C-alpha positions as CSV (number, residue, x, y, z in Angstrom):
1,X,7.4,-35.4,-16.4
2,X,9.9,-33.9,-13.9
3,X,11.1,-30.3,-13.7
4,X,14.8,-29.5,-13.4
5,X,14.4,-27.8,-10.0
6,X,12.6,-29.4,-7.1
7,X,9.5,-27.4,-6.3
8,X,9.4,-28.4,-2.6
9,X,10.4,-25.5,-0.4
10,X,11.8,-26.3,3.0
11,X,9.9,-24.4,5.7
12,X,13.2,-23.7,7.5
13,X,14.4,-21.7,4.5
14,X,11.2,-19.7,4.4
15,X,11.4,-18.9,8.2
16,X,15.1,-18.0,7.8
17,X,14.4,-15.6,4.9
18,X,11.4,-14.0,6.7
19,X,13.6,-13.4,9.8
20,X,16.3,-11.8,7.7
21,X,13.7,-9.6,6.0
22,X,12.1,-8.6,9.3
23,X,15.5,-7.8,10.8
24,X,16.6,-5.7,7.8
25,X,13.3,-3.8,7.8
26,X,13.5,-3.2,11.5
27,X,17.1,-1.9,11.3
28,X,16.3,0.3,8.3
29,X,13.2,1.8,9.9
30,X,15.1,2.4,13.2
31,X,17.9,4.3,11.5
32,X,15.6,6.2,9.2
33,X,13.4,7.2,12.2
34,X,16.5,8.2,14.2
35,X,17.8,10.3,11.3
36,X,14.4,12.0,10.8
37,X,14.1,12.7,14.5
38,X,17.5,14.3,14.6
39,X,16.7,16.4,11.5
40,X,13.4,17.5,13.0
41,X,15.1,18.5,16.3
42,X,17.7,20.5,14.4
43,X,15.0,22.3,12.5
44,X,13.1,23.1,15.6
45,X,16.1,24.4,17.5
46,X,17.1,26.5,14.5
47,X,13.6,27.9,14.1
48,X,13.5,29.3,17.6
């Protein structure tokens, strides 16, 4: 009995997808942190 799709995953594809996911998470976290830091600085300067 054979399935329609091959179940063997190439390790290269797994590595590639994990690199892409790590890059997206890193960029997203960087821009989110930058935005939060700017907002925090604006609130502190406005509060003084």
